[in-house]
C-alpha positions in Angstrom: 202.8 14.0 1.2 202.1 11.2 3.6 199.5 11.6 6.4 202.3 11.2 9.1 204.4 14.0 7.5 201.4 16.3 7.0 200.2 15.8 10.6 203.7 16.6 11.9 203.7 19.8 9.9 200.2 20.6 11.2 201.5 20.3 14.8 204.5 22.5 14.0 202.2 25.2 12.3 200.0 25.3 15.4 203.0 25.9 17.6 203.7 29.0 15.5 200.3 30.2 14.5 198.5 29.2 17.7 195.3 28.3 15.8 194.3 27.5 12.3 191.0 26.7 10.7 190.3 23.6 8.6 190.0 25.7 5.4 193.3 27.4 6.1 195.1 24.1 6.6 193.5 22.7 3.5 194.7 25.7 1.5 198.2 25.5 3.0 198.7 21.8 2.1 196.7 21.9 -1.1 194.4 19.1 0.0 190.6 18.9 0.6 189.0 19.9 3.9 187.8 16.3 4.3 191.5 15.2 4.3 192.3 17.8 6.9 189.4 16.8 9.1 190.5 13.2 9.0 194.0 14.3 10.1 192.7 16.5 12.9 190.4 13.7 14.2 193.4 11.3 14.5 195.5 14.0 16.1 192.8 14.8 18.6 192.4 11.0 19.4 196.1 11.0 20.2 195.8 14.1 22.4 198.0 16.2 20.1 195.4 18.9 19.3 192.0 20.1 20.3 189.3 20.7 17.6 187.1 23.8 18.3 184.3 25.0 15.9 186.2 24.5 12.7 189.7 25.1 13.8 192.5 23.5 15.8 194.6 24.5 18.7 197.2 22.8 20.8 195.9 21.3 24.1 197.6 23.8 26.4 196.5 26.8 24.5 192.8 27.2 25.2 192.9 28.5 28.8 196.3 30.3 28.9 196.5 31.5 25.4 196.1 35.3 26.2 198.6 35.1 29.0 201.2 33.2 26.9 200.7 35.6 24.0 201.3 38.7 26.2 204.4 37.3 28.0 206.1 36.2 24.7 208.8 38.9 23.9 207.1 41.2 26.5 210.2 43.4 27.0 210.3 44.1 23.2 206.6 44.8 23.1 206.9 47.3 25.9 209.8 49.1 24.1 207.7 49.2 20.9 204.7 50.5 22.8 206.9 53.3 24.2 207.9 54.4 20.7 204.3 54.1 19.5 202.8 56.4 22.1 205.1 59.2 20.9 203.0 59.1 17.7 199.9 59.9 19.6 200.7 63.6 20.2 197.9 65.7 18.6 196.0 62.6 17.6 192.3 62.9 18.1 191.2 59.5 16.9 192.8 56.1 16.7 191.9 52.6 15.4 193.4 49.9 17.5 193.9 46.4 16.2 193.7 43.4 18.5 197.1 42.0 19.7 199.4 41.9 22.6 201.7 44.7 21.4 198.8 47.0 20.8 197.6 46.1 24.3 200.9 47.4 25.6 200.4 50.6 23.9 196.9 50.8 25.5 198.4 50.3 28.9 200.5 53.5 28.3 197.6 55.4 26.9 195.7 54.6 30.2 198.6 55.9 32.3 198.5 59.2 30.3 194.7 59.4 30.1 194.6 62.8 31.8 197.0 64.2 29.2 195.0 63.0 26.2 191.5 63.3 24.8 191.0 60.7 22.1 188.3 58.7 20.4 189.1 55.1 19.9 187.7 52.3 17.7 188.8 48.7 18.1 187.8 45.2 17.3 189.3 43.9 20.6 186.8 43.5 23.4 189.5 43.3 26.0 190.9 46.6 24.9 187.5 48.2 24.6 186.7 47.1 28.2 189.8 49.0 29.5 189.6 52.1 27.4 185.9 52.8 27.7 186.3 54.0 31.2 188.5 56.9 30.1 188.1 57.4 26.3 185.1 57.4 24.0 185.5 53.9 22.6 183.6 52.4 19.7 183.3 48.7 18.8 181.9 47.6 15.4 179.2 45.0 15.4 180.0 41.5 14.3 180.6 37.9 15.5 182.4 37.5 18.8 185.3 35.2 18.8 186.0 34.2 22.5 189.4 32.8 21.9 190.5 36.0 20.2 188.5 38.1 22.6 187.5 40.2 19.6 184.8 40.8 17.0 185.1 40.1 13.3 183.4 38.8 10.2 182.6 40.1 6.7 179.7 42.3 7.9 182.0 44.6 9.8 183.4 46.3 6.7 180.0 48.2 6.4 180.5 49.7 9.8 183.7 51.4 8.7 182.2 53.1 5.6 182.5 56.8 6.2 184.7 56.4 9.3 188.1 58.2 9.3 190.7 58.0 12.1 194.0 59.9 12.4 196.1 56.7 12.9 195.7 52.9 13.1 198.0 50.7 15.2 198.2 47.3 13.7 199.4 43.8 14.7 200.2 40.8 12.5 200.7 37.1 12.7 204.0 37.6 10.9 205.7 38.9 7.9 208.3 36.2 6.9 208.6 36.1 3.1 205.3 37.9 2.6 204.3 41.1 0.7 202.9 42.7 3.9 201.2 42.1 7.2 199.4 38.8 7.5 196.8 37.1 9.6 195.9 33.4 9.9 192.4 33.7 11.2 190.0 34.3 8.2 187.2 36.0 10.1 189.6 38.8 11.2 190.7 39.6 7.6 187.9 42.0 6.7 188.0 43.9 10.0 191.7 44.4 9.7 191.4 45.6 6.1 188.6 48.0 7.3 190.8 49.4 10.1 193.5 50.2 7.5 191.0 51.8 5.1 189.7 54.1 7.9 193.1 55.5 8.9 195.1 58.3 7.5 198.4 56.9 8.9 199.0 53.1 9.3 201.5 51.9 11.9 202.5 48.3 12.4 203.8 47.2 15.8 205.8 44.0 15.5 208.2 42.3 17.8 211.2 40.5 16.3 209.5 37.1 16.4 207.1 38.2 13.7 210.0 38.1 11.1 210.2 34.4 11.3 206.6 33.4 11.0 203.6 34.4 8.8 199.9 34.0 8.3 198.1 32.8 5.3 196.2 36.0 4.4 197.8 39.4 3.6 195.7 42.3 4.9 198.1 45.2 4.4 200.8 45.3 1.8 204.0 47.2 2.7 203.2 49.8 0.1 200.1 50.7 2.1 202.1 51.0 5.4 203.5 54.2 6.7 205.5 53.2 9.7 206.9 50.0 11.2 208.0 50.0 14.8 210.1 47.0 15.8 213.3 45.7 17.3 216.3 45.1 15.0 218.2 41.9 15.3 220.9 40.2 13.1 218.2 38.0 11.7 215.8 40.7 10.6 218.2 43.4 9.4 218.0 42.5 5.7 214.1 42.2 5.9 214.0 45.7 7.4 216.1 47.1 4.5 213.7 45.4 2.0 210.7 46.9 3.7 212.2 50.4 3.9 212.4 50.2 0.0 208.5 50.4 0.1 208.8 54.0 1.6 208.0 52.6 5.0 209.5 54.6 7.9 211.3 52.1 10.3 211.4 53.1 13.9 213.6 50.9 16.1 212.7 50.4 19.7 
């Protein structure tokens, strides 16, 4: 693959994945990290990307990334959250993944805070900041990733040993042609797996855009998932049928 072709594909990947590390790009293109760094340096010189501590983002993503993520498919995310909160009846503890659809669920939980007494555990600092005012909220120790507004890292798996929650609400980079839920940001892989291991019931909250993209790392296979809440479209109907074959309950919002 020529450098020009690869750099074009890197740009396209960043439009979908929002950020990718040097190691992830090297693995994706089956080249060395040195080769990827050379590509990224040239792309940064041309103003196409910004390099930040071992990974790359598009120039307009840094400051407005959280706002852009939330507003993308917002109406679908709100519908999904409305279905998800119905699963919180008689729930005493919940694990909350980071992500904008999970954040919409949190907004509903806060509106119903007088009706519910729950203990929450989350890797999202923004979610923890909102929920700690009304719910007992626990945040595992780890590295803080400011662009993700969350904590992660391999050390976090130790925190979850002996932790059991009634339900986990999970997000994902995407599930296009994958065996399960994926993530692109490697430091978040272990914490997502730990959230799953801690929960009795695992629920994925995915808007319809997640069926046309994917991350590099699979953190939850469909066989491990109990429920998927999403919006059905003509494009994802066949994928939903395939996921249902893994004994996953599909709830349409």
